[in-house]
C-alpha positions, 0 to 999 in steps of 0.5 A: 516525502518517501514512498512505499511500494507494497507487492503481494505476489499470490500462488494464484491470481488475484480477484479484482473484486476481492482486492476492491472490497479489501480496499473498501474495508480498509480505506477508513483507517487510512483517512487522516492518518498522521504523516500519510499523504497518500495510499493507493490500493492497485492490481497489475494488469495480468492480475498476478500482483496486488500492489499498495503504494503509499506517500509519506511526509518522512521516513520515520513515520513510514518505517514505523508503521510496518510493524511486525505486526502490520506485516502479519495482519496484511499476510492474512489479508491478502494470502501472501507476505509482502514485499516492502520497498522503501524509495526516496521521492525525488520529485512529485507532482500533484495535480488533484486540485486542477 
């Protein structure tokens, strides 16, 4: 498994209701996406950074997703270019079935 942390840092603070709307509008394309286990849309406490966290089954699929076209698209959506970090997941706890 591999994690991907995508961070958007805007010139101004992000509006939580606007980010909730983005998450609602963008949810459907990710549902059932091959190789993607989880995706979360997040906002840090002070509203300065919007973050998305992905958990993928393998690195190849994760890296293939983040094309130049996708980066350009999300830059337009969030109004800031993303910083993309690929993270090796060395352990994982999933309590969703509990």
